[in-house]
N, C-alpha and C positions, 0 to 999 in steps of 0.2 A: 191718431193726427191730434184725434181729441186731448188728448194728453199734455201736447205739442203746446198747441192753440189759447189751452184756457188761464195756462200765467200769463201769457203774453198779455191776452188780451185784458187777465183784469191789471198787471202793471201801467199798458197801456193806460184805460180810462181811469187808476189815482194816479198817475203822473199829466196825466191832460187839467185831469181837476186840480190840482194839486196849482198847479201854475197859469189856467184861469180862472182861481180865483186870487194867487196873489198878483195875474195883473192887474185884475178887479181892483187890490185895498192898495197896490204903489198908484193907479188911474184916481183911485180916490181921493189920494190925499193931498200929489197931486192941483186935483180939478180946486181941494178945497183949500190947500195954502197957495197954490203960486196961479191956477186962470181965472180966480174970482169966481168961481161957483161951475163951472163948465160942462159943458157934459164930455166936449170929444174925446178928452184925457180918457171917463174910464170906460169910452167903448173905445181907445187905441188900445190902454193896456189889456181889456180882454184879448183883443183877437189879439195880438201876440202871445197872451202862453197860450193862444190858442191854439194856434198859429207852429210855438213851437213847440207844446206837445204832439199834433198831430206830424211832424218831422219827426219827432223823436219814434212814433204809433211806426210810422213808416221803414227808419231805419232797423227798427228790430221785427217786425216780419217779412224784411228783406234779407237780413241775416238768418238766414237760418241756422249755419255750422256756430257762432257763436255762443262759446259755452258763459252762464254770468258765474263766476266764484273768485278766490283770492287766487294769488299764490305760494308755493309752501314752500317756503326752507331752507335746504339743507346746513344742518349744523354742523 
């Protein structure tokens, strides 16, 4: 069981961190460029990234029979 959950947790945490940092970066750029350096775009972007990562983690843990790989075509 640990062999199944270990890679899922790794993917989940990496995906959540990437999405949160990307949302933070986009929020900072929008805050500086368009919203007169207000803080709400930064927190909104971070929250969106965190929520998207959480949703992806839920989907990954609730579908235990999903095989990650690529399709091999017959030639």
